[in-house]
All heavy atoms as TSV, in Angstrom:
chain	resi	resn	atom	element	x	y	z
A	1	MET	N	N	7.707	-36.908	9.781
A	1	MET	CA	C	7.161	-35.532	9.532
A	1	MET	C	C	6.662	-35.456	8.029
A	1	MET	O	O	7.526	-35.709	7.165
A	1	MET	CB	C	8.073	-34.466	9.908
A	1	MET	CG	C	7.511	-33.487	10.756
A	1	MET	SD	S	8.721	-32.278	11.354
A	1	MET	CE	C	7.835	-30.821	11.112
A	2	PRO	N	N	5.486	-35.124	7.847
A	2	PRO	CA	C	4.917	-34.973	6.463
A	2	PRO	C	C	5.459	-33.798	5.775
A	2	PRO	O	O	5.709	-32.712	6.348
A	2	PRO	CB	C	3.444	-34.861	6.625
A	2	PRO	CG	C	3.211	-34.375	7.959
A	2	PRO	CD	C	4.390	-34.784	8.833
A	3	GLN	N	N	5.680	-33.978	4.461
A	3	GLN	CA	C	6.267	-32.906	3.692
A	3	GLN	C	C	5.066	-31.964	3.267
A	3	GLN	O	O	3.919	-32.418	3.073
A	3	GLN	CB	C	6.822	-33.442	2.410
A	3	GLN	CG	C	8.076	-34.161	2.694
A	3	GLN	CD	C	9.183	-33.204	3.170
A	3	GLN	OE1	O	9.283	-32.079	2.647
A	3	GLN	NE2	N	10.101	-33.784	4.052
A	4	LEU	N	N	5.388	-30.703	3.039
A	4	LEU	CA	C	4.319	-29.770	2.665
A	4	LEU	C	C	4.160	-29.783	1.173
A	4	LEU	O	O	5.111	-29.689	0.468
A	4	LEU	CB	C	4.707	-28.341	3.101
A	4	LEU	CG	C	3.808	-27.118	2.773
A	4	LEU	CD1	C	2.441	-27.383	3.456
A	4	LEU	CD2	C	4.294	-25.836	3.129
A	5	ASP	N	N	2.957	-29.998	0.739
A	5	ASP	CA	C	2.699	-30.118	-0.689
A	5	ASP	C	C	2.509	-28.692	-1.359
A	5	ASP	O	O	1.470	-28.037	-1.004
A	5	ASP	CB	C	1.516	-30.993	-0.950
A	5	ASP	CG	C	1.267	-31.216	-2.445
A	5	ASP	OD1	O	2.261	-31.043	-3.148
A	5	ASP	OD2	O	0.080	-31.459	-2.795
A	6	THR	N	N	3.512	-28.340	-2.172
A	6	THR	CA	C	3.374	-26.921	-2.771
A	6	THR	C	C	3.078	-26.964	-4.236
A	6	THR	O	O	3.371	-25.990	-4.870
A	6	THR	CB	C	4.811	-26.209	-2.499
A	6	THR	OG1	O	5.854	-26.951	-3.106
A	6	THR	CG2	C	5.058	-26.060	-0.990
A	7	SER	N	N	2.686	-28.049	-4.689
A	7	SER	CA	C	2.526	-28.221	-6.124
A	7	SER	C	C	1.194	-27.311	-6.659
A	7	SER	O	O	1.137	-27.000	-7.785
A	7	SER	CB	C	2.210	-29.705	-6.480
A	7	SER	OG	O	1.040	-30.230	-5.880
A	8	THR	N	N	0.276	-27.028	-5.787
A	8	THR	CA	C	-0.944	-26.354	-6.133
A	8	THR	C	C	-0.769	-24.810	-5.978
A	8	THR	O	O	-1.728	-24.008	-6.304
A	8	THR	CB	C	-2.033	-26.860	-5.440
A	8	THR	OG1	O	-2.006	-26.720	-4.045
A	8	THR	CG2	C	-2.381	-28.298	-5.820
A	9	TRP	N	N	0.312	-24.299	-5.351
A	9	TRP	CA	C	0.488	-22.992	-4.983
A	9	TRP	C	C	0.487	-22.161	-6.256
A	9	TRP	O	O	-0.092	-20.985	-6.202
A	9	TRP	CB	C	1.782	-22.793	-4.143
A	9	TRP	CG	C	1.661	-23.217	-2.734
A	9	TRP	CD1	C	0.723	-24.012	-2.222
A	9	TRP	CD2	C	2.544	-22.922	-1.706
A	9	TRP	NE1	N	0.999	-24.321	-0.879
A	9	TRP	CE2	C	2.129	-23.507	-0.514
A	9	TRP	CE3	C	3.738	-22.122	-1.653
A	9	TRP	CZ2	C	2.732	-23.364	0.689
A	9	TRP	CZ3	C	4.318	-21.949	-0.356
A	9	TRP	CH2	C	3.811	-22.709	0.729
A	10	LEU	N	N	1.169	-22.467	-7.324
A	10	LEU	CA	C	1.166	-21.658	-8.430
A	10	LEU	C	C	-0.120	-21.383	-9.021
A	10	LEU	O	O	-0.458	-20.278	-9.451
A	10	LEU	CB	C	2.199	-22.336	-9.455
A	10	LEU	CG	C	2.347	-21.487	-10.709
A	10	LEU	CD1	C	3.013	-20.203	-10.464
A	10	LEU	CD2	C	3.162	-22.318	-11.790
A	11	THR	N	N	-0.937	-22.548	-9.092
A	11	THR	CA	C	-2.276	-22.365	-9.601
A	11	THR	C	C	-3.142	-21.389	-8.713
A	11	THR	O	O	-3.852	-20.655	-9.233
A	11	THR	CB	C	-2.926	-23.770	-9.693
A	11	THR	OG1	O	-2.092	-24.730	-10.330
A	11	THR	CG2	C	-4.210	-23.796	-10.331
A	12	MET	N	N	-2.987	-21.608	-7.424
A	12	MET	CA	C	-3.767	-20.684	-6.586
A	12	MET	C	C	-3.408	-19.281	-6.617
A	12	MET	O	O	-4.211	-18.369	-6.713
A	12	MET	CB	C	-3.552	-21.183	-5.101
A	12	MET	CG	C	-4.290	-22.578	-4.743
A	12	MET	SD	S	-6.028	-22.517	-5.018
A	12	MET	CE	C	-6.486	-21.367	-3.818
A	13	ILE	N	N	-2.202	-19.047	-6.734
A	13	ILE	CA	C	-1.659	-17.661	-6.886
A	13	ILE	C	C	-2.054	-17.049	-8.155
A	13	ILE	O	O	-2.584	-15.829	-8.177
A	13	ILE	CB	C	-0.138	-17.589	-6.672
A	13	ILE	CG1	C	0.202	-17.954	-5.244
A	13	ILE	CG2	C	0.494	-16.270	-7.015
A	13	ILE	CD1	C	1.673	-18.105	-4.998
A	14	LEU	N	N	-1.910	-17.711	-9.297
A	14	LEU	CA	C	-2.319	-17.258	-10.555
A	14	LEU	C	C	-3.852	-17.002	-10.654
A	14	LEU	O	O	-4.296	-15.958	-11.137
A	14	LEU	CB	C	-1.846	-18.095	-11.680
A	14	LEU	CG	C	-0.372	-18.171	-11.927
A	14	LEU	CD1	C	-0.056	-19.218	-12.927
A	14	LEU	CD2	C	0.121	-16.827	-12.285
A	15	SER	N	N	-4.583	-17.899	-10.047
A	15	SER	CA	C	-6.073	-17.688	-10.078
A	15	SER	C	C	-6.402	-16.557	-9.134
A	15	SER	O	O	-7.384	-15.783	-9.416
A	15	SER	CB	C	-6.732	-18.913	-9.590
A	15	SER	OG	O	-6.443	-19.267	-8.364
A	16	MET	N	N	-5.667	-16.302	-8.066
A	16	MET	CA	C	-6.022	-15.172	-7.205
A	16	MET	C	C	-5.832	-13.880	-7.924
A	16	MET	O	O	-6.583	-12.820	-7.864
A	16	MET	CB	C	-5.163	-15.300	-5.923
A	16	MET	CG	C	-5.352	-14.197	-5.040
A	16	MET	SD	S	-4.052	-13.978	-3.704
A	16	MET	CE	C	-2.697	-13.523	-4.862
A	17	PHE	N	N	-4.665	-13.796	-8.587
A	17	PHE	CA	C	-4.347	-12.533	-9.337
A	17	PHE	C	C	-5.397	-12.284	-10.509
A	17	PHE	O	O	-5.882	-11.097	-10.726
A	17	PHE	CB	C	-2.966	-12.627	-10.050
A	17	PHE	CG	C	-1.897	-12.216	-9.120
A	17	PHE	CD1	C	-0.839	-13.164	-8.873
A	17	PHE	CD2	C	-1.867	-11.161	-8.332
A	17	PHE	CE1	C	0.175	-12.836	-8.061
A	17	PHE	CE2	C	-0.909	-10.831	-7.439
A	17	PHE	CZ	C	0.198	-11.631	-7.302
A	18	LEU	N	N	-5.837	-13.310	-11.165
A	18	LEU	CA	C	-6.864	-13.193	-12.098
A	18	LEU	C	C	-8.198	-12.705	-11.578
A	18	LEU	O	O	-8.816	-11.887	-12.159
A	18	LEU	CB	C	-7.058	-14.570	-12.876
A	18	LEU	CG	C	-8.115	-14.617	-14.003
A	18	LEU	CD1	C	-7.664	-13.690	-15.089
A	18	LEU	CD2	C	-8.330	-15.985	-14.407
A	19	VAL	N	N	-8.571	-13.299	-10.470
A	19	VAL	CA	C	-9.879	-12.842	-9.836
A	19	VAL	C	C	-9.670	-11.402	-9.345
A	19	VAL	O	O	-10.666	-10.564	-9.540
A	19	VAL	CB	C	-10.168	-13.828	-8.691
A	19	VAL	CG1	C	-11.342	-13.233	-7.843
A	19	VAL	CG2	C	-10.583	-15.169	-9.257
A	20	LEU	N	N	-8.568	-11.046	-8.842
A	20	LEU	CA	C	-8.362	-9.691	-8.292
A	20	LEU	C	C	-8.379	-8.720	-9.536
A	20	LEU	O	O	-9.002	-7.562	-9.392
A	20	LEU	CB	C	-7.051	-9.551	-7.538
A	20	LEU	CG	C	-7.150	-10.076	-6.151
A	20	LEU	CD1	C	-5.757	-10.004	-5.576
A	20	LEU	CD2	C	-8.067	-9.262	-5.340
A	21	PHE	N	N	-7.800	-9.086	-10.598
A	21	PHE	CA	C	-7.844	-8.174	-11.817
A	21	PHE	C	C	-9.291	-8.063	-12.273
A	21	PHE	O	O	-9.623	-6.798	-12.627
A	21	PHE	CB	C	-6.945	-8.876	-12.891
A	21	PHE	CG	C	-6.923	-8.108	-14.088
A	21	PHE	CD1	C	-6.241	-6.853	-14.231
A	21	PHE	CD2	C	-7.642	-8.550	-15.150
A	21	PHE	CE1	C	-6.199	-6.114	-15.428
A	21	PHE	CE2	C	-7.632	-7.795	-16.427
A	21	PHE	CZ	C	-6.930	-6.571	-16.493
A	22	ILE	N	N	-10.004	-9.104	-12.326
A	22	ILE	CA	C	-11.393	-8.918	-12.803
A	22	ILE	C	C	-12.336	-8.121	-11.869
A	22	ILE	O	O	-13.030	-7.279	-12.247
A	22	ILE	CB	C	-12.000	-10.363	-13.007
A	22	ILE	CG1	C	-11.334	-11.181	-14.101
A	22	ILE	CG2	C	-13.480	-10.307	-13.214
A	22	ILE	CD1	C	-11.704	-12.611	-14.151
A	23	ILE	N	N	-12.041	-8.287	-10.578
A	23	ILE	CA	C	-12.822	-7.468	-9.554
A	23	ILE	C	C	-12.427	-6.011	-9.661
A	23	ILE	O	O	-13.401	-5.131	-9.691
A	23	ILE	CB	C	-12.561	-7.970	-8.159
A	23	ILE	CG1	C	-13.164	-9.318	-7.960
A	23	ILE	CG2	C	-13.031	-6.945	-7.137
A	23	ILE	CD1	C	-12.860	-10.079	-6.648
A	24	PHE	N	N	-11.211	-5.703	-9.900
A	24	PHE	CA	C	-10.836	-4.274	-9.983
A	24	PHE	C	C	-11.320	-3.766	-11.254
A	24	PHE	O	O	-11.687	-2.578	-11.392
A	24	PHE	CB	C	-9.280	-4.094	-9.831
A	24	PHE	CG	C	-8.848	-4.016	-8.484
A	24	PHE	CD1	C	-7.998	-5.045	-7.939
A	24	PHE	CD2	C	-9.251	-3.073	-7.569
A	24	PHE	CE1	C	-7.565	-5.046	-6.627
A	24	PHE	CE2	C	-8.766	-3.022	-6.314
A	24	PHE	CZ	C	-8.032	-3.911	-5.757
A	25	GLN	N	N	-11.200	-4.369	-12.346
A	25	GLN	CA	C	-11.764	-3.980	-13.629
A	25	GLN	C	C	-13.289	-3.673	-13.438
A	25	GLN	O	O	-13.838	-2.674	-14.080
A	25	GLN	CB	C	-11.604	-5.020	-14.701
A	25	GLN	CG	C	-10.121	-5.113	-15.183
A	25	GLN	CD	C	-9.564	-3.788	-15.719
A	25	GLN	OE1	O	-10.309	-3.208	-16.484
A	25	GLN	NE2	N	-8.388	-3.511	-15.364
A	26	LEU	N	N	-14.073	-4.593	-12.942
A	26	LEU	CA	C	-15.425	-4.359	-12.701
A	26	LEU	C	C	-15.719	-3.059	-11.792
A	26	LEU	O	O	-16.727	-2.269	-12.084
A	26	LEU	CB	C	-16.179	-5.521	-12.021
A	26	LEU	CG	C	-16.346	-6.722	-13.038
A	26	LEU	CD1	C	-16.773	-7.948	-12.240
A	26	LEU	CD2	C	-17.210	-6.413	-14.204
A	27	LYS	N	N	-15.012	-2.835	-10.843
A	27	LYS	CA	C	-15.110	-1.681	-9.983
A	27	LYS	C	C	-14.748	-0.510	-10.753
A	27	LYS	O	O	-15.521	0.539	-10.569
A	27	LYS	CB	C	-14.218	-1.769	-8.715
A	27	LYS	CG	C	-14.818	-2.694	-7.616
A	27	LYS	CD	C	-13.907	-2.577	-6.452
A	27	LYS	CE	C	-14.616	-3.030	-5.173
A	27	LYS	NZ	N	-15.713	-2.169	-4.900
A	28	ILE	N	N	-13.746	-0.399	-11.472
A	28	ILE	CA	C	-13.386	0.800	-12.262
A	28	ILE	C	C	-14.339	1.150	-13.396
A	28	ILE	O	O	-14.650	2.304	-13.672
A	28	ILE	CB	C	-11.953	0.589	-12.787
A	28	ILE	CG1	C	-10.869	0.732	-11.596
A	28	ILE	CG2	C	-11.522	1.678	-13.832
A	28	ILE	CD1	C	-9.493	0.374	-12.051
A	29	SER	N	N	-14.886	0.062	-13.901
A	29	SER	CA	C	-15.830	0.284	-15.051
A	29	SER	C	C	-17.098	0.969	-14.632
A	29	SER	O	O	-17.874	1.532	-15.426
A	29	SER	CB	C	-16.109	-1.027	-15.734
A	29	SER	OG	O	-16.906	-1.884	-14.989
A	30	LYS	N	N	-17.447	0.977	-13.349
A	30	LYS	CA	C	-18.661	1.530	-12.922
A	30	LYS	C	C	-18.615	2.990	-12.594
A	30	LYS	O	O	-19.615	3.693	-12.352
A	30	LYS	CB	C	-19.204	0.764	-11.557
A	30	LYS	CG	C	-19.660	-0.583	-11.841
A	30	LYS	CD	C	-20.129	-1.260	-10.606
A	30	LYS	CE	C	-20.603	-2.634	-10.989
A	30	LYS	NZ	N	-21.031	-3.355	-9.825
A	31	HIS	N	N	-17.354	3.493	-12.601
A	31	HIS	CA	C	-17.121	5.000	-12.472
A	31	HIS	C	C	-17.431	5.757	-13.652
A	31	HIS	O	O	-17.100	5.313	-14.776
A	31	HIS	CB	C	-15.665	5.220	-11.995
A	31	HIS	CG	C	-15.338	4.813	-10.585
A	31	HIS	ND1	N	-15.780	5.526	-9.438
A	31	HIS	CD2	C	-14.714	3.642	-10.175
A	31	HIS	CE1	C	-15.344	4.813	-8.350
A	31	HIS	NE2	N	-14.708	3.789	-8.771
A	32	ASN	N	N	-17.997	6.922	-13.396
A	32	ASN	CA	C	-18.254	7.874	-14.436
A	32	ASN	C	C	-17.153	8.872	-14.419
A	32	ASN	O	O	-16.981	9.649	-13.530
A	32	ASN	CB	C	-19.613	8.685	-14.272
A	32	ASN	CG	C	-20.723	7.611	-14.409
A	32	ASN	OD1	O	-20.603	6.699	-15.177
A	32	ASN	ND2	N	-21.840	7.841	-13.653
A	33	PHE	N	N	-16.382	9.063	-15.543
A	33	PHE	CA	C	-15.402	9.965	-15.745
A	33	PHE	C	C	-15.811	11.182	-16.627
A	33	PHE	O	O	-16.472	10.872	-17.655
A	33	PHE	CB	C	-14.144	9.353	-16.258
A	33	PHE	CG	C	-13.470	8.294	-15.275
A	33	PHE	CD1	C	-13.627	6.952	-15.500
A	33	PHE	CD2	C	-12.816	8.769	-14.152
A	33	PHE	CE1	C	-13.138	6.013	-14.673
A	33	PHE	CE2	C	-12.324	7.773	-13.343
A	33	PHE	CZ	C	-12.393	6.405	-13.549
A	34	TYR	N	N	-15.393	12.366	-16.336
A	34	TYR	CA	C	-15.650	13.429	-17.169
A	34	TYR	C	C	-14.729	13.372	-18.443
A	34	TYR	O	O	-13.527	13.225	-18.224
A	34	TYR	CB	C	-15.541	14.747	-16.392
A	34	TYR	CG	C	-16.498	14.845	-15.325
A	34	TYR	CD1	C	-16.059	14.699	-14.052
A	34	TYR	CD2	C	-17.787	15.087	-15.611
A	34	TYR	CE1	C	-17.043	14.910	-13.011
A	34	TYR	CE2	C	-18.851	15.207	-14.585
A	34	TYR	CZ	C	-18.344	15.078	-13.330
A	34	TYR	OH	O	-19.220	15.279	-12.272
A	35	TYR	N	N	-15.245	13.556	-19.498
A	35	TYR	CA	C	-14.414	13.499	-20.738
A	35	TYR	C	C	-13.731	14.776	-21.008
A	35	TYR	O	O	-12.472	14.778	-21.376
A	35	TYR	CB	C	-15.322	13.178	-21.975
A	35	TYR	CG	C	-15.905	11.748	-21.853
A	35	TYR	CD1	C	-17.288	11.555	-21.688
A	35	TYR	CD2	C	-15.027	10.698	-21.981
A	35	TYR	CE1	C	-17.798	10.226	-21.562
A	35	TYR	CE2	C	-15.534	9.433	-21.930
A	35	TYR	CZ	C	-16.852	9.197	-21.701
A	35	TYR	OH	O	-17.310	7.896	-21.628
A	36	ASN	N	N	-14.278	15.905	-20.879
A	36	ASN	CA	C	-13.712	17.241	-21.112
A	36	ASN	C	C	-13.937	18.105	-19.983
A	36	ASN	O	O	-14.803	18.884	-19.966
A	36	ASN	CB	C	-14.189	17.839	-22.453
A	36	ASN	CG	C	-13.363	18.996	-22.838
A	36	ASN	OD1	O	-12.332	19.245	-22.312
A	36	ASN	ND2	N	-13.734	19.613	-23.956
A	37	PRO	N	N	-13.133	18.110	-18.925
A	37	PRO	CA	C	-13.390	18.944	-17.784
A	37	PRO	C	C	-13.026	20.443	-18.211
A	37	PRO	O	O	-12.135	20.683	-18.804
A	37	PRO	CB	C	-12.419	18.496	-16.703
A	37	PRO	CG	C	-11.342	17.764	-17.448
A	37	PRO	CD	C	-11.950	17.322	-18.662
A	38	GLU	N	N	-14.009	21.370	-17.808
A	38	GLU	CA	C	-13.735	22.795	-18.039
A	38	GLU	C	C	-13.341	23.396	-16.754
A	38	GLU	O	O	-13.694	23.130	-15.712
A	38	GLU	CB	C	-15.139	23.436	-18.377
A	38	GLU	CG	C	-15.745	22.948	-19.668
A	38	GLU	CD	C	-14.899	23.414	-20.904
A	38	GLU	OE1	O	-14.366	24.527	-20.732
A	38	GLU	OE2	O	-14.875	22.711	-21.940
A	39	PRO	N	N	-12.209	24.312	-16.948
A	39	PRO	CA	C	-11.777	25.016	-15.687
A	39	PRO	C	C	-12.712	26.019	-15.208
A	39	PRO	O	O	-13.404	26.737	-16.030
A	39	PRO	CB	C	-10.411	25.705	-16.157
A	39	PRO	CG	C	-10.557	25.815	-17.653
A	39	PRO	CD	C	-11.460	24.729	-18.113
A	40	THR	N	N	-12.911	26.035	-13.977
A	40	THR	CA	C	-13.905	27.020	-13.363
A	40	THR	C	C	-13.061	28.279	-13.002
A	40	THR	O	O	-11.995	28.213	-12.447
A	40	THR	CB	C	-14.591	26.528	-12.081
A	40	THR	OG1	O	-13.573	26.155	-11.170
A	40	THR	CG2	C	-15.402	25.236	-12.470
A	41	LEU	N	N	-13.708	29.463	-13.257
A	41	LEU	CA	C	-13.005	30.672	-12.881
A	41	LEU	C	C	-13.496	31.046	-11.459
A	41	LEU	O	O	-14.593	31.248	-11.213
A	41	LEU	CB	C	-13.514	31.696	-13.841
A	41	LEU	CG	C	-13.175	31.499	-15.320
A	41	LEU	CD1	C	-13.692	32.574	-16.324
A	41	LEU	CD2	C	-11.553	31.512	-15.489
A	42	THR	N	N	-12.474	31.190	-10.592
A	42	THR	CA	C	-12.794	31.560	-9.271
A	42	THR	C	C	-12.337	33.068	-9.048
A	42	THR	O	O	-11.198	33.457	-9.566
A	42	THR	CB	C	-12.009	30.706	-8.307
A	42	THR	OG1	O	-10.551	30.823	-8.590
A	42	THR	CG2	C	-12.589	29.242	-8.415
A	43	LYS	N	N	-13.228	33.777	-8.390
A	43	LYS	CA	C	-12.892	35.083	-8.151
A	43	LYS	C	C	-12.083	35.259	-6.890
A	43	LYS	O	O	-12.563	34.940	-5.809
A	43	LYS	CB	C	-14.093	36.019	-8.065
A	43	LYS	CG	C	-13.879	37.485	-8.105
A	43	LYS	CD	C	-15.144	38.185	-8.209
A	43	LYS	CE	C	-14.932	39.709	-8.330
A	43	LYS	NZ	N	-16.116	40.535	-8.430
A	44	THR	N	N	-10.879	35.732	-6.922
A	44	THR	CA	C	-10.098	35.929	-5.722
A	44	THR	C	C	-10.356	37.216	-5.062
A	44	THR	O	O	-10.320	38.294	-5.703
A	44	THR	CB	C	-8.563	35.765	-6.079
A	44	THR	OG1	O	-8.206	36.802	-7.010
A	44	THR	CG2	C	-8.278	34.359	-6.600
A	45	LEU	N	N	-10.591	37.178	-3.747
A	45	LEU	CA	C	-10.831	38.328	-2.924
A	45	LEU	C	C	-9.522	38.853	-2.307
A	45	LEU	O	O	-8.882	37.971	-1.656
A	45	LEU	CB	C	-11.918	38.109	-1.905
A	45	LEU	CG	C	-13.276	37.742	-2.423
A	45	LEU	CD1	C	-14.099	37.288	-1.355
A	45	LEU	CD2	C	-13.897	38.870	-3.146
A	46	LYS	N	N	-9.195	40.095	-2.454
A	46	LYS	CA	C	-7.965	40.543	-1.819
A	46	LYS	C	C	-8.255	40.995	-0.351
A	46	LYS	O	O	-9.167	41.709	-0.137
A	46	LYS	CB	C	-7.510	41.864	-2.602
A	46	LYS	CG	C	-6.125	42.358	-1.977
A	46	LYS	CD	C	-5.630	43.349	-3.007
A	46	LYS	CE	C	-4.307	43.976	-2.509
A	46	LYS	NZ	N	-3.596	43.559	-1.339
A	47	GLN	N	N	-7.611	40.310	0.544
A	47	GLN	CA	C	-7.777	40.517	1.860
A	47	GLN	C	C	-6.816	41.678	2.347
A	47	GLN	O	O	-5.604	41.560	2.008
A	47	GLN	CB	C	-7.554	39.279	2.708
A	47	GLN	CG	C	-8.556	38.182	2.459
A	47	GLN	CD	C	-8.163	36.974	3.191
A	47	GLN	OE1	O	-7.254	36.830	3.815
A	47	GLN	NE2	N	-9.156	36.072	3.216
A	48	THR	N	N	-7.304	42.617	3.082
A	48	THR	CA	C	-6.497	43.598	3.556
A	48	THR	C	C	-6.042	43.316	4.953
A	48	THR	O	O	-6.699	42.882	5.800
A	48	THR	CB	C	-7.320	44.986	3.594
A	48	THR	OG1	O	-8.437	44.773	4.447
A	48	THR	CG2	C	-7.868	45.390	2.282
A	49	THR	N	N	-4.748	43.550	5.117
A	49	THR	CA	C	-4.094	43.333	6.396
A	49	THR	C	C	-3.855	44.635	7.089
A	49	THR	O	O	-3.874	45.716	6.496
A	49	THR	CB	C	-2.769	42.578	6.192
A	49	THR	OG1	O	-1.927	43.348	5.269
A	49	THR	CG2	C	-3.050	41.190	5.587
A	50	PRO	N	N	-3.776	44.602	8.355
A	50	PRO	CA	C	-3.609	45.974	9.079
A	50	PRO	C	C	-2.430	46.618	8.689
A	50	PRO	O	O	-2.372	47.905	8.798
A	50	PRO	CB	C	-3.598	45.469	10.619
A	50	PRO	CG	C	-4.129	44.003	10.634
A	50	PRO	CD	C	-3.832	43.489	9.296
A	51	TRP	N	N	-1.266	45.979	8.387
A	51	TRP	CA	C	-0.074	46.778	8.024
A	51	TRP	C	C	-0.082	47.307	6.635
A	51	TRP	O	O	0.762	48.082	6.332
A	51	TRP	CB	C	1.157	45.794	8.279
A	51	TRP	CG	C	1.078	44.526	7.470
A	51	TRP	CD1	C	1.410	44.408	6.149
A	51	TRP	CD2	C	0.714	43.282	7.896
A	51	TRP	NE1	N	1.299	43.059	5.835
A	51	TRP	CE2	C	0.776	42.352	6.905
A	51	TRP	CE3	C	0.263	42.761	9.147
A	51	TRP	CZ2	C	0.402	41.083	6.981
A	51	TRP	CZ3	C	-0.070	41.498	9.246
A	51	TRP	CH2	C	0.041	40.627	8.179
A	52	GLU	N	N	-1.127	46.915	5.883
A	52	GLU	CA	C	-1.158	47.604	4.551
A	52	GLU	C	C	-1.853	49.027	4.593
A	52	GLU	O	O	-1.582	49.838	3.757
A	52	GLU	CB	C	-1.926	46.726	3.563
A	52	GLU	CG	C	-1.279	45.469	3.090
A	52	GLU	CD	C	-1.980	44.661	2.141
A	52	GLU	OE1	O	-3.136	44.889	1.832
A	52	GLU	OE2	O	-1.414	43.624	1.706
A	53	THR	N	N	-2.681	49.174	5.614
A	53	THR	CA	C	-3.330	50.488	5.648
A	53	THR	C	C	-2.601	51.518	6.469
A	53	THR	O	O	-2.860	52.676	6.349
A	53	THR	CB	C	-4.795	50.278	6.330
A	53	THR	OG1	O	-4.520	49.695	7.623
A	53	THR	CG2	C	-5.653	49.329	5.509
A	54	LYS	N	N	-1.606	51.075	7.206
A	54	LYS	CA	C	-0.824	52.046	8.076
A	54	LYS	C	C	0.468	52.423	7.374
A	54	LYS	O	O	1.027	51.640	6.532
A	54	LYS	CB	C	-0.497	51.478	9.407
A	54	LYS	CG	C	-1.733	51.198	10.300
A	54	LYS	CD	C	-1.325	50.625	11.552
A	54	LYS	CE	C	-2.427	50.197	12.451
A	54	LYS	NZ	N	-1.988	49.500	13.555
A	55	TRP	N	N	0.912	53.541	7.598
A	55	TRP	CA	C	2.200	53.945	7.124
A	55	TRP	C	C	3.272	53.664	8.229
A	55	TRP	O	O	3.085	54.163	9.284
A	55	TRP	CB	C	2.205	55.494	6.718
A	55	TRP	CG	C	3.541	55.867	6.313
A	55	TRP	CD1	C	4.042	55.738	5.075
A	55	TRP	CD2	C	4.631	56.437	7.101
A	55	TRP	NE1	N	5.387	56.174	4.988
A	55	TRP	CE2	C	5.686	56.719	6.145
A	55	TRP	CE3	C	4.753	56.841	8.382
A	55	TRP	CZ2	C	6.869	57.252	6.606
A	55	TRP	CZ3	C	5.937	57.462	8.822
A	55	TRP	CH2	C	6.980	57.600	7.820
A	56	THR	N	N	4.265	52.878	7.908
A	56	THR	CA	C	5.252	52.561	8.791
A	56	THR	C	C	6.628	52.942	8.297
A	56	THR	O	O	6.818	52.907	7.180
A	56	THR	CB	C	5.209	50.974	9.200
A	56	THR	OG1	O	5.505	50.329	7.896
A	56	THR	CG2	C	3.912	50.543	9.758
A	57	LYS	N	N	7.428	53.366	9.213
A	57	LYS	CA	C	8.657	53.736	8.920
A	57	LYS	C	C	9.676	52.817	9.515
A	57	LYS	O	O	9.614	52.500	10.669
A	57	LYS	CB	C	9.083	55.283	9.394
A	57	LYS	CG	C	10.368	55.689	8.868
A	57	LYS	CD	C	10.569	57.155	9.308
A	57	LYS	CE	C	11.910	57.623	8.856
A	57	LYS	NZ	N	12.165	59.054	9.208
A	58	ILE	N	N	10.655	52.361	8.667
A	58	ILE	CA	C	11.537	51.395	9.224
A	58	ILE	C	C	12.813	52.212	9.504
A	58	ILE	O	O	13.458	52.871	8.726
A	58	ILE	CB	C	11.894	50.372	8.187
A	58	ILE	CG1	C	10.664	49.552	7.759
A	58	ILE	CG2	C	12.943	49.470	8.548
A	58	ILE	CD1	C	10.883	48.591	6.558
A	59	TYR	N	N	13.293	52.131	10.861
A	59	TYR	CA	C	14.441	52.751	11.293
A	59	TYR	C	C	15.638	51.854	11.125
A	59	TYR	O	O	15.601	50.746	11.714
A	59	TYR	CB	C	14.301	53.199	12.713
A	59	TYR	CG	C	13.316	54.332	12.860
A	59	TYR	CD1	C	12.038	54.099	13.204
A	59	TYR	CD2	C	13.646	55.673	12.534
A	59	TYR	CE1	C	11.116	55.096	13.311
A	59	TYR	CE2	C	12.783	56.668	12.630
A	59	TYR	CZ	C	11.513	56.432	13.011
A	59	TYR	OH	O	10.543	57.475	13.157
A	60	LEU	N	N	16.620	52.271	10.522
A	60	LEU	CA	C	17.842	51.494	10.527
A	60	LEU	C	C	18.748	51.899	11.624
A	60	LEU	O	O	18.749	53.105	12.082
A	60	LEU	CB	C	18.642	51.749	9.091
A	60	LEU	CG	C	17.920	51.401	7.914
A	60	LEU	CD1	C	18.659	51.845	6.709
A	60	LEU	CD2	C	17.777	49.887	7.919
A	61	PRO	N	N	19.594	51.042	12.145
A	61	PRO	CA	C	20.374	51.390	13.311
A	61	PRO	C	C	21.460	52.464	12.985
A	61	PRO	O	O	21.768	53.198	13.847
A	61	PRO	CB	C	21.090	50.121	13.657
A	61	PRO	CG	C	20.323	48.927	12.970
A	61	PRO	CD	C	19.559	49.567	11.819
A	62	LEU	N	N	21.837	52.490	11.704
A	62	LEU	CA	C	22.812	53.528	11.402
A	62	LEU	C	C	22.177	54.870	11.208
A	62	LEU	O	O	22.894	55.937	11.282
A	62	LEU	CB	C	23.476	53.159	10.045
A	62	LEU	CG	C	24.367	51.885	10.152
A	62	LEU	CD1	C	24.857	51.460	8.811
A	62	LEU	CD2	C	25.562	52.178	11.074
A	63	SER	N	N	20.803	55.039	11.015
A	63	SER	CA	C	20.319	56.323	10.886
A	63	SER	C	C	19.886	56.983	12.194
A	63	SER	O	O	19.307	57.924	12.187
A	63	SER	CB	C	19.121	56.261	9.953
A	63	SER	OG	O	18.063	55.431	10.497
A	64	LEU	N	N	19.863	56.211	13.300
A	64	LEU	CA	C	19.621	56.881	14.621
A	64	LEU	C	C	20.642	57.801	15.032
A	64	LEU	O	O	21.842	57.739	14.661
A	64	LEU	CB	C	19.460	55.663	15.534
A	64	LEU	CG	C	18.339	54.768	15.405
A	64	LEU	CD1	C	18.401	53.579	16.437
A	64	LEU	CD2	C	16.934	55.380	15.555
A	65	PRO	N	N	20.250	58.861	15.803
A	65	PRO	CA	C	21.226	59.845	16.239
A	65	PRO	C	C	22.097	59.172	17.301
A	65	PRO	O	O	21.678	58.370	18.041
A	65	PRO	CB	C	20.274	60.983	16.710
A	65	PRO	CG	C	19.027	60.339	16.985
A	65	PRO	CD	C	18.833	59.233	16.111
A	66	LEU	N	N	23.317	59.677	17.277
A	66	LEU	CA	C	24.215	59.196	18.342
A	66	LEU	C	C	24.091	59.941	19.609
A	66	LEU	O	O	23.770	60.985	19.863
A	66	LEU	CB	C	25.705	59.370	17.865
A	66	LEU	CG	C	25.946	58.430	16.602
A	66	LEU	CD1	C	27.263	58.738	15.970
A	66	LEU	CD2	C	25.789	56.999	17.021
């Protein structure tokens, strides 16, 4: 049975990492990033819910007549 030659694996793995690093650097360098982002002011609208407009009374069990 022939033996598996693993002497070139280190070279292949290191060259693969180098190529991947270069490819990612080229991809990242094409992006435009904002240098000083300004916060935008958003106006919040207050939504009215039905239970805010009605008057409700909470009855406690101890306050009910016997």
